[in-house]
ROMAR-242799 format. One record per residue (C-alpha): x, y, z. Coordinates in steps of 0.2 Angstrom, whole numbers, padded with zeros to 4 digits. Layout:
> X|Y|Z
...
REM end
This chain:
> 1014|0467|0417
> 1010|0452|0428
> 0996|0442|0418
> 0979|0442|0427
> 0973|0427|0435
> 0954|0424|0435
> 0946|0433|0450
> 0937|0421|0462
> 0936|0433|0477
> 0942|0449|0486
> 0942|0467|0483
> 0956|0480|0482
> 0962|0485|0499
> 0976|0495|0507
> 0979|0482|0521
> 0974|0464|0519
> 0977|0447|0526
> 0981|0435|0513
> 0976|0417|0517
> 0986|0403|0510
> 0985|0384|0511
> 1001|0373|0511
> 1000|0355|0507
> 1014|0344|0512
> 1019|0326|0516
> 1031|0319|0529
> 1046|0309|0526
> 1042|0292|0518
> 1043|0278|0530
> 1045|0266|0515
> 1059|0276|0507
> 1068|0261|0501
> 1082|0270|0493
> 1089|0274|0510
> 1087|0256|0517
> 1104|0246|0516
> 1109|0230|0523
> 1116|0230|0540
> 1130|0218|0547
> 1118|0212|0560
> 1102|0210|0552
> 1106|0208|0534
> 1094|0214|0520
> 1079|0205|0528
> 1082|0214|0544
> 1084|0231|0536
> 1068|0229|0526
> 1058|0222|0541
> 1064|0236|0552
> 1058|0249|0539
> 1041|0241|0538
> 1039|0242|0557
> 1046|0260|0559
> 1035|0273|0567
> 1027|0285|0554
> 1034|0300|0562
> 1028|0318|0563
> 1013|0318|0552
> 1006|0302|0560
> 1004|0312|0577
> 0989|0320|0583
> 0982|0336|0574
> 0986|0348|0588
> 1004|0340|0589
> 1006|0343|0570
> 1000|0361|0572
> 1012|0364|0586
> 1027|0357|0577
> 1025|0364|0560
> 1018|0381|0565
> 1035|0385|0573
> 1047|0376|0560
> 1041|0380|0543
> 1041|0398|0536
> 1037|0406|0520
> 1041|0423|0512
> 1031|0430|0497
> 1041|0438|0483
> 1032|0451|0472
> 1031|0449|0453
> 1025|0467|0451
> 1034|0478|0464
> 1052|0480|0465
> 1065|0484|0478
> 1079|0497|0476
> 1089|0485|0465
> 1075|0481|0453
> 1071|0464|0461
> 1054|0458|0467
> 1050|0464|0485
> 1052|0450|0498
> 1039|0450|0511
> 1041|0446|0530
> 1044|0429|0536
> 1027|0420|0540
> 1025|0403|0549
> 1012|0389|0546
> 0997|0390|0557
> 0983|0378|0559
> 0983|0360|0553
> 0968|0356|0541
> 0965|0337|0543
> 0948|0337|0533
> 0953|0348|0519
> 0944|0341|0503
> 0954|0334|0488
> 0969|0330|0499
> 0979|0315|0492
> 0984|0300|0501
> 0996|0304|0516
> 0995|0323|0512
> 0992|0336|0526
> 0986|0354|0524
> 0990|0369|0534
> 0984|0387|0535
> 0995|0402|0533
> 0991|0420|0534
> 1002|0434|0526
> 1002|0452|0529
> 0999|0461|0512
> 0996|0478|0505
> 0995|0486|0488
> 1013|0492|0489
> 1018|0474|0489
> 1010|0470|0472
> 1005|0453|0466
> 1015|0438|0473
> 1025|0428|0459
> 1036|0417|0470
> 1040|0413|0488
> 1055|0407|0499
> 1052|0393|0511
> 1063|0387|0526
> 1062|0371|0535
> 1069|0373|0553
> 1066|0355|0557
> 1080|0341|0556
> 1069|0330|0546
> 1064|0334|0528
> 1046|0335|0521
> 1039|0335|0504
> 1030|0351|0498
> 1016|0347|0487
> 1008|0364|0483
> 1004|0381|0490
> 0988|0391|0486
> 0985|0409|0490
> 0967|0415|0491
> 0959|0432|0490
> 0974|0442|0482
> 0965|0458|0479
> 0961|0460|0460
> 0968|0443|0457
> 0959|0430|0467
> 0968|0413|0469
> 0986|0410|0464
> 0993|0392|0464
> 1011|0386|0466
> 1014|0368|0460
> 1029|0363|0470
> 1032|0344|0472
> 1049|0345|0480
> 1058|0339|0495
> 1063|0353|0508
> 1077|0349|0520
> 1084|0359|0535
> 1088|0377|0529
> 1106|0375|0534
> 1109|0362|0521
> 1106|0375|0507
> 1118|0389|0501
> 1103|0398|0494
> 1085|0399|0501
> 1073|0387|0492
> 1062|0396|0480
> 1046|0392|0471
> 1037|0401|0457
> 1019|0404|0453
> 1010|0392|0441
> 1012|0404|0426
> 1021|0401|0410
> 1034|0414|0403
> 1047|0413|0389
> 1063|0421|0397
> 1060|0438|0388
> 1043|0439|0394
> 1047|0436|0413
> 1041|0450|0424
> 1056|0461|0427
> 1054|0458|0446
> 1056|0439|0444
> 1071|0439|0432
> 1085|0438|0445
> 1076|0425|0454
> 1073|0414|0439
> 1091|0416|0434
> 1098|0412|0451
> 1087|0396|0453
> 1094|0389|0437
> 1112|0393|0443
> 1108|0384|0459
> 1102|0369|0449
> 1118|0368|0438
> 1130|0369|0453
> 1149|0372|0451
> 1153|0354|0446
> 1164|0351|0462
> 1163|0340|0477
> 1153|0325|0482
> 1134|0327|0481
> 1124|0326|0496
> 1107|0318|0498
> 1098|0335|0499
> 1106|0342|0484
> 1097|0347|0469
> 1111|0349|0457
> 1111|0342|0439
> 1128|0339|0431
> 1135|0326|0419
> 1148|0312|0421
> 1153|0296|0411
> 1148|0279|0416
> 1164|0276|0427
> 1155|0267|0441
> 1149|0250|0434
> 1165|0241|0439
> 1176|0241|0454
> 1194|0239|0450
> 1199|0239|0469
> 1190|0222|0469
> 1201|0214|0456
> 1203|0213|0437
> 1187|0202|0436
> 1177|0217|0443
> 1184|0230|0433
> 1174|0237|0418
> 1179|0250|0404
> 1173|0268|0407
> 1159|0271|0395
> 1158|0289|0388
> 1172|0302|0384
> 1181|0291|0371
> 1179|0286|0353
> 1182|0268|0358
> 1168|0268|0371
> 1156|0282|0367
> 1140|0283|0378
> 1126|0295|0384
> 1131|0304|0400
> 1123|0300|0417
> 1120|0312|0432
> 1136|0317|0441
> 1138|0311|0460
> 1156|0316|0464
> 1160|0300|0473
> 1178|0297|0477
> 1189|0288|0464
> 1194|0270|0466
> 1212|0267|0473
> 1218|0257|0457
> 1210|0268|0444
> 1208|0287|0448
> 1196|0288|0433
> 1184|0276|0440
> 1171|0280|0454
> 1169|0270|0469
> 1153|0260|0468
> 1140|0262|0481
> 1123|0254|0485
> 1116|0271|0488
> 1119|0282|0473
> 1115|0301|0473
> 1102|0308|0461
> 1095|0325|0463
> 1083|0324|0478
> 1068|0328|0468
> 1072|0314|0456
> 1071|0301|0470
> 1056|0290|0471
> 1042|0299|0479
> 1032|0298|0495
> 1022|0282|0499
> 1024|0277|0481
> 1020|0259|0477
> 1034|0258|0463
> 1046|0260|0478
> 1040|0243|0484
> 1042|0235|0466
> 1058|0244|0462
> 1067|0240|0479
> 1063|0222|0474
> 1077|0223|0461
> 1090|0227|0475
> 1083|0213|0485
> 1085|0201|0471
> 1103|0207|0467
> 1109|0207|0485
> 1100|0192|0492
> 1091|0181|0479
> 1105|0180|0465
> 1119|0174|0476
> 1107|0162|0485
> 1100|0154|0469
> 1117|0153|0461
> 1125|0144|0476
> 1111|0132|0479
> 1100|0129|0463
> 1112|0121|0452
> 1100|0107|0445
> 1094|0107|0427
> 1076|0108|0421
> 1073|0090|0414
> 1057|0093|0404
> 1046|0107|0398
> 1033|0101|0410
> 1045|0105|0424
> 1047|0123|0418
> 1028|0125|0417
> 1027|0119|0435
> 1035|0135|0440
> 1018|0143|0437
> 1006|0128|0441
> 1013|0119|0456
> 1028|0129|0460
> 1046|0124|0464
> 1051|0118|0481
> 1065|0128|0489
> 1078|0121|0500
> 1076|0126|0519
> 1091|0136|0519
> 1086|0146|0503
> 1068|0149|0510
> 1075|0155|0527
> 1085|0168|0518
> 1071|0175|0507
> 1056|0173|0518
> 1060|0189|0529
> 1059|0200|0513
> 1042|0207|0512
> 1045|0213|0494
> 1050|0196|0488
> 1036|0188|0497
> 1024|0199|0487
> 1033|0197|0471
> 1037|0179|0471
> 1022|0173|0481
> 1029|0160|0492
> 1014|0150|0499
> 1021|0146|0517
> 1026|0129|0512
> 1043|0133|0505
> 1036|0133|0487
> 1041|0147|0475
> 1027|0150|0462
> 1027|0163|0448
> 1012|0170|0439
> 1008|0161|0422
> 1015|0171|0407
> 1002|0176|0395
> 1012|0168|0381
> 1006|0151|0387
> 0989|0156|0394
> 0980|0148|0380
> 0992|0136|0372
> 1007|0127|0380
> 1016|0124|0364
> 1011|0137|0351
> 1027|0147|0355
> 1037|0133|0346
> 1028|0137|0329
> 1037|0147|0315
> 1023|0159|0314
> 1024|0164|0332
> 1043|0165|0330
> 1040|0178|0316
> 1026|0187|0324
> 1035|0192|0339
> 1047|0202|0328
> 1032|0213|0324
> 1022|0211|0340
> 1033|0205|0354
> 1044|0214|0366
> 1057|0219|0354
> 1047|0224|0338
> 1059|0238|0333
> 1074|0229|0325
> 1067|0219|0310
> 1070|0227|0293
> 1067|0224|0275
> 1080|0215|0266
> 1087|0227|0253
> 1104|0219|0248
> 1109|0201|0245
> 1118|0192|0252
> 1117|0202|0268
> 1132|0213|0271
> 1143|0217|0286
> 1149|0234|0291
> 1163|0227|0301
> 1181|0233|0297
> 1187|0219|0285
> 1205|0223|0290
> 1201|0217|0308
> 1187|0205|0305
> 1189|0199|0287
> 1174|0194|0277
> 1159|0194|0287
> 1146|0194|0273
> 1132|0181|0274
> 1134|0164|0267
> 1115|0162|0264
> 1111|0159|0246
> 1096|0161|0235
> 1095|0142|0234
> 1093|0141|0253
> 1078|0153|0252
> 1069|0148|0236
> 1063|0131|0243
> 1051|0140|0254
> 1045|0155|0244
> 1029|0147|0240
> 1032|0147|0221
> 1040|0164|0219
> 1058|0166|0213
> 1070|0175|0224
> 1070|0190|0213
> 1051|0191|0214
> 1051|0190|0233
> 1065|0203|0234
> 1057|0216|0222
> 1040|0213|0229
> 1046|0219|0246
> 1042|0202|0254
> 1059|0197|0262
> 1065|0203|0279
> 1080|0201|0290
> 1083|0200|0309
> 1102|0203|0309
> 1112|0202|0325
> 1128|0197|0316
> 1138|0213|0318
> 1133|0217|0335
> 1139|0200|0343
> 1153|0193|0332
> 1166|0206|0338
> 1163|0199|0356
> 1159|0181|0353
> 1176|0174|0355
> 1177|0181|0372
> 1159|0177|0376
> 1161|0158|0371
> 1175|0157|0384
> 1161|0156|0398
> 1146|0152|0387
> 1142|0145|0370
> 1132|0154|0356
> 1132|0161|0339
> 1130|0177|0330
> 1114|0176|0320
> 1105|0182|0304
> 1087|0177|0301
> 1078|0179|0284
> 1059|0179|0284
> 1046|0179|0270
> 1030|0189|0270
> 1016|0177|0266
> 1000|0181|0257
> 0990|0180|0274
> 1002|0194|0281
> 1012|0183|0293
> 1030|0180|0292
> 1038|0164|0289
> 1057|0161|0293
> 1066|0154|0278
> 1084|0152|0285
> 1094|0155|0300
> 1113|0158|0299
> 1124|0154|0314
> 1141|0161|0314
> 1156|0159|0325
> 1173|0168|0325
> 1186|0159|0314
> 1196|0147|0324
> 1212|0154|0316
> 1209|0172|0321
> 1196|0186|0318
> 1205|0192|0302
> 1200|0176|0293
> 1181|0180|0294
> 1167|0170|0301
> 1163|0151|0301
> 1145|0150|0297
> 1132|0137|0294
> 1114|0139|0287
> 1100|0130|0296
> 1083|0128|0286
> 1066|0124|0293
> 1062|0106|0297
> 1047|0098|0306
> 1053|0080|0309
> 1068|0071|0317
> 1084|0078|0323
> 1083|0091|0310
> 1067|0098|0318
> 1077|0099|0335
> 1091|0108|0327
> 1079|0120|0319
> 1071|0124|0336
> 1089|0126|0343
> 1093|0138|0329
> 1078|0149|0333
> 1083|0148|0351
> 1100|0155|0347
> 1091|0169|0337
> 1080|0173|0352
> 1096|0173|0364
> 1103|0186|0353
> 1087|0196|0352
> 1084|0195|0371
> 1101|0202|0375
> 1100|0215|0361
> 1082|0220|0368
> 1088|0221|0386
> 1104|0231|0383
> 1100|0241|0367
> 1082|0243|0363
> 1077|0244|0382
> 1092|0251|0392
> 1102|0261|0379
> 1088|0268|0368
> 1076|0273|0382
> 1084|0274|0399
> 1102|0279|0395
> 1097|0290|0380
> 1084|0300|0390
> 1095|0305|0405
> 1105|0319|0396
> 1089|0327|0391
> 1083|0327|0409
> 1099|0334|0416
> 1099|0348|0403
> 1081|0352|0405
> 1084|0355|0424
> 1100|0365|0421
> 1093|0377|0408
> 1074|0378|0407
> 1066|0387|0421
> 1050|0379|0429
> 1042|0394|0422
> 1047|0389|0404
> 1034|0382|0393
> 1045|0368|0386
> 1050|0363|0404
> 1031|0361|0408
> 1029|0351|0392
> 1043|0339|0395
> 1044|0337|0414
> 1030|0323|0416
> 1041|0312|0405
> 1056|0313|0416
> 1048|0307|0432
> 1059|0294|0442
> 1070|0290|0427
> 1087|0296|0434
> 1083|0286|0450
> 1079|0270|0441
> 1095|0272|0431
> 1105|0275|0446
> 1097|0259|0453
> 1102|0250|0437
> 1120|0255|0438
> 1121|0248|0456
> 1111|0232|0454
> 1106|0228|0436
> 1120|0233|0424
> 1135|0234|0436
> 1149|0221|0436
> 1143|0204|0441
> 1125|0211|0443
> 1109|0203|0437
> 1111|0207|0418
> 1129|0200|0418
> 1124|0184|0427
> 1108|0181|0417
> 1112|0186|0399
> 1123|0179|0386
> 1137|0193|0385
> 1141|0192|0404
> 1154|0205|0408
> 1154|0212|0390
> 1135|0217|0391
> 1135|0235|0393
> 1151|0237|0383
> 1142|0230|0368
> 1128|0243|0370
> 1142|0256|0369
> 1147|0249|0352
> 1129|0251|0346
> 1128|0269|0353
> 1141|0274|0339
> 1126|0272|0327
> 1113|0280|0338
> 1104|0294|0329
> 1092|0305|0338
> 1080|0310|0324
> 1078|0291|0320
> 1071|0288|0337
> 1055|0296|0330
> 1044|0281|0325
> 1041|0287|0307
> 1059|0290|0304
> 1063|0273|0312
> 1051|0263|0301
> 1058|0272|0285
> 1076|0269|0290
> 1072|0250|0292
> 1063|0249|0275
> 1047|0245|0283
> 1038|0261|0278
> 1038|0273|0264
> 1032|0291|0263
> 1014|0292|0256
> 1003|0307|0258
> 0988|0296|0254
> 0991|0284|0268
> 0986|0286|0286
> 1000|0296|0295
> 1008|0300|0279
> 1016|0283|0278
> 1013|0266|0269
> 1018|0251|0279
> 1027|0237|0269
> 1019|0225|0282
> 1001|0231|0284
> 0998|0220|0299
> 1013|0226|0310
> 1004|0229|0327
> 1019|0239|0335
> 1019|0251|0320
> 1001|0253|0317
> 0997|0256|0335
> 1013|0266|0337
> 1010|0278|0323
> 0993|0283|0330
> 1001|0286|0347
> 1015|0296|0338
> 1003|0307|0329
> 0993|0310|0345
> 1009|0316|0354
> 1015|0327|0339
> 0998|0335|0337
> 0998|0339|0356
> 1015|0346|0355
> 1012|0356|0340
> 0996|0363|0348
> 1005|0367|0364
> 1021|0374|0356
> 1012|0386|0344
> 1004|0395|0359
> 1021|0401|0364
> 1032|0401|0348
> 1022|0410|0334
> 1038|0412|0323
> 1055|0404|0320
> 1063|0419|0327
> 1054|0416|0344
> 1063|0400|0345
> 1080|0407|0340
> 1079|0421|0352
> 1074|0410|0367
> 1090|0410|0377
> 1085|0396|0389
> 1080|0385|0375
> 1096|0388|0365
> 1106|0384|0380
> 1096|0369|0384
> 1099|0361|0367
> 1117|0366|0366
> 1119|0357|0383
> 1110|0341|0377
> 1121|0340|0361
> 1138|0346|0368
> 1138|0339|0385
> 1124|0326|0387
> 1128|0317|0371
> 1145|0324|0370
> 1153|0309|0361
> 1141|0312|0346
> 1141|0331|0347
> 1149|0333|0329
> 1136|0322|0320
> 1128|0332|0306
> 1110|0324|0310
> 1108|0334|0326
> 1093|0347|0324
> 1099|0365|0325
> 1083|0370|0334
> 1081|0385|0324
> 1063|0383|0319
> 1046|0379|0327
> 1045|0363|0317
> 1062|0357|0324
> 1056|0361|0342
> 1040|0352|0339
> 1049|0336|0331
> 1063|0336|0344
> 1050|0338|0359
> 1039|0325|0352
> 1053|0313|0350
> 1059|0315|0368
> 1041|0312|0374
> 1039|0296|0362
> 1056|0289|0370
> 1050|0292|0388
> 1033|0285|0386
> 1027|0274|0371
> 1044|0267|0365
> 1048|0262|0383
> 1031|0255|0386
> 1033|0245|0370
> 1049|0237|0375
> 1046|0235|0394
> 1029|0229|0399
> 1029|0214|0388
> 1045|0207|0396
> 1036|0195|0408
> 1021|0191|0397
> 1033|0184|0383
> 1049|0181|0393
> 1042|0174|0409
> 1042|0158|0400
> 1060|0155|0398
> 1058|0142|0384
> 1051|0156|0373
> 1064|0169|0377
> 1080|0161|0384
> 1093|0174|0389
> 1109|0164|0386
> 1115|0148|0378
> 1127|0136|0386
> 1132|0124|0371
> 1133|0124|0352
> 1124|0112|0341
> 1131|0095|0344
> 1142|0087|0331
> 1136|0071|0322
> 1142|0055|0330
> 1142|0062|0348
> 1130|0056|0362
> 1123|0075|0363
> 1119|0074|0344
> 1109|0057|0347
> 1100|0066|0361
> 1093|0078|0348
> 1082|0064|0342
> 1079|0053|0358
> 1076|0067|0370
> 1074|0084|0361
> 1066|0093|0376
> 1081|0089|0387
> 1093|0094|0373
> 1084|0111|0372
> 1085|0113|0391
> 1103|0109|0392
> 1107|0122|0379
> 1097|0137|0385
> 1097|0147|0402
> 1100|0136|0417
> 1087|0135|0431
> 1096|0147|0444
> 1098|0160|0431
> 1081|0158|0424
> 1073|0160|0441
> 1083|0176|0444
> 1078|0182|0426
> 1060|0179|0429
> 1060|0187|0446
> 1067|0203|0439
> 1057|0204|0423
> 1041|0202|0433
> 1045|0217|0443
> 1050|0227|0427
> 1034|0222|0419
> 1022|0229|0433
> 1013|0245|0434
> 1013|0255|0451
> 0996|0259|0459
> 1000|0278|0457
> 1006|0277|0439
> 1002|0292|0428
> 0999|0288|0410
> 1001|0297|0394
> 0987|0310|0393
> 0986|0312|0412
> 0995|0324|0424
> 0997|0322|0443
> 0990|0340|0446
> 0976|0348|0437
> 0985|0365|0441
> 1001|0361|0431
> 0998|0377|0421
> 0987|0392|0423
> 0986|0394|0404
> 0968|0389|0399
> 0973|0387|0381
> 0986|0374|0386
> 0974|0365|0397
> 0961|0364|0383
> 0974|0357|0371
> 0979|0344|0384
> 0961|0339|0386
> 0960|0336|0367
> 0976|0325|0368
> 0967|0314|0381
> 0952|0313|0370
> 0962|0307|0356
> 0971|0294|0366
> 0954|0287|0372
> 0949|0285|0354
> 0965|0276|0350
> 0962|0264|0364
> 0946|0260|0355
> 0954|0258|0339
> 0967|0246|0346
> 0954|0235|0354
> 0944|0234|0337
> 0959|0229|0328
> 0963|0215|0340
> 0946|0208|0338
> 0948|0207|0319
> 0952|0189|0314
> 0960|0194|0297
> 0974|0203|0306
> 0983|0187|0311
> 0998|0196|0319
> 0987|0205|0332
> 0985|0188|0342
> 0995|0175|0333
> 0996|0156|0337
> 0998|0160|0356
> 0981|0170|0355
> 0989|0184|0364
> 0982|0201|0358
> 0994|0215|0356
> 0989|0227|0370
> 1006|0235|0374
> 1001|0252|0367
> 0984|0254|0375
> 0987|0270|0384
> 0979|0266|0401
> 0981|0252|0413
> 0977|0246|0430
> 0990|0242|0443
> 1001|0226|0441
> 1006|0214|0427
> 0994|0219|0414
> 1003|0219|0397
> 0996|0236|0393
> 0998|0255|0398
> 1009|0269|0393
> 1016|0278|0408
> 1022|0296|0405
> 1040|0292|0410
> 1053|0278|0412
> 1050|0274|0430
> 1053|0256|0431
REM end
């Protein structure tokens, strides 16, 4: 029986007119994803043209809108309780929109509402779905449909949020379901066929090139990062589908193959994603995200060609935020027509480029150079999820000795004991006070090739936990490939802390090489691989196998918003061959390939924060401690705040899942759920499908843990590694992205410069001016929140479910998050917790759940949308 919906009006009648309200939005005039550079006007002309475009249908007069839509959009109700001769829900007669309702209360920005009246009688039963057809040539965005006065039912709501193109573009009519929640076995019999058919439509047949109006979700490998047709320099290995280069799958586009490599897909500036994954309507993040394309296509080549000078002093770097940098006339003329860049980069009309001051230097201009801040940013910086406890000494390598020889660390006890504040090495190790940031194995296999166009080291850093809870670096190991060949191991040197003379400059440079490793690992692994790329298979599988009626679809859907689209943009502008990442970060053309090597050791259950902390030796299970874990470093801001967020997420998921799955058997017998998980493992993460660590999804606990992990990745983990990029990295001295020379040898003029002009020596080593400006421009965009961001604990529509139990559990989740926000603020005001603010006096706010628009250094959006 179709579940009852609370009655708000209406009595049982034989014949009845059912009134409905349809809310929609017109095609976005600022749909940046469809703007491309033209031969005549270039990028600036394209953007300028879009900004000056006419708003179209919904901008016309009320009577005009009524006239157009009343003849061109039709709906047909589908019964959930009465069937036709084939056992399927009855389909009502075609009905068109009627009067435009311009003053309807609670309409969102740019939304329009229309009346519609359906003929109804008791032989039709209760509507559970509807078909919709668009007879116009232009698409529109369907927000919602509400039916009023259904006899004995009252109002019924349909939460739609989908683009509707001309009906001729679809093989099957577009269908939307009532805002109810059903496991597959509980679906009203009249709706079963419609539910199954819609999922089949979303899966497609895996053939042909996808069109912009398609809503088909399928998998493909990363075979579109390079362009073999443009020459060997632009070719890149295919990631995914091999043991050599494993990778998560991306959304399939079906674009034609390149001429030189039939396995590679031809790159395009306009990449297909299922239409409802595209950036929304009048969405301010369109404005921010399209800036990445602008930078890639206009700013990057312009800066590279013209800004070849060096920074000569730290003051000159700081002048980027205080006075600005004067641009050559030809450079300014190229970027000034770009409205999105004018906003982001804030040119002042006098050919001066000025960036906002990064928070890391808002209080002190030099505190970033201290050893305490260097260590603190491993716990409360933009990449706080790599440091681990030192558990074996000397640090070992896992690289194949037959290929790479002996890669074990050359750091000795004697190197460390001089700075252990009276402890012996054994006391510090057994007392769990030694930690390591180890990038040796990630970089050494690629370093010989990297150093053909750059100059850097693979690094290991060992740190000591002081009595005051802060971390002190003890030694930094800088390693190079052996000059006689990889099989001879590494050439390593150990740098110790120093405060005066040439040695202090060498120590500052050693820390810079560590940060270069960390910046690259952060951008390519912690940020791109572990959040963006790892999440996409879950999004694809969810849409292929979980109906919108399914409770787990409703649970996970908010955490998928816009992710496929930002990933497609990244493939065309950020991580592509000769794109922004390759030009601005140390590994250059090997950037994404390195992330493939790291993916070999990716483990889904370890993405959950408690498991991650335990694996890194930074927490132990302890039932008497908060969250069941005792932190080895008590003042670890990312872990302390993150565990509160994790527990809130998992409690919400447990409360929600338990409403629909009372037993393990219910999980096992859910056909859609089991097909979904099989798809995730065997297709989405196919290269790791045989790993024993995959949950089998046979119990309620496994479903709760897996769903919580997915939500954590898409929300809090991404927020922690994303929104601090500009506050910390916007000051390029603090987080350089590449290095251009090694530590000079004694007896050379470069070595003498370490003592006579240490600032200049530092600046000649790290990221050059042109790459720095591009890097700053990009990470400022990536660190911003859109005005219509939806944060953890929020939904874009209060009618996302009709289940009042689920709504109550979600309200409880929101209340918990508000309490966590107060807890974080209180901890940040506690002077005894030194790692909360550090020498730079920058409170750790990245995991505060809410935020305002802009560059705020806080806020956890529901999804990876930037």
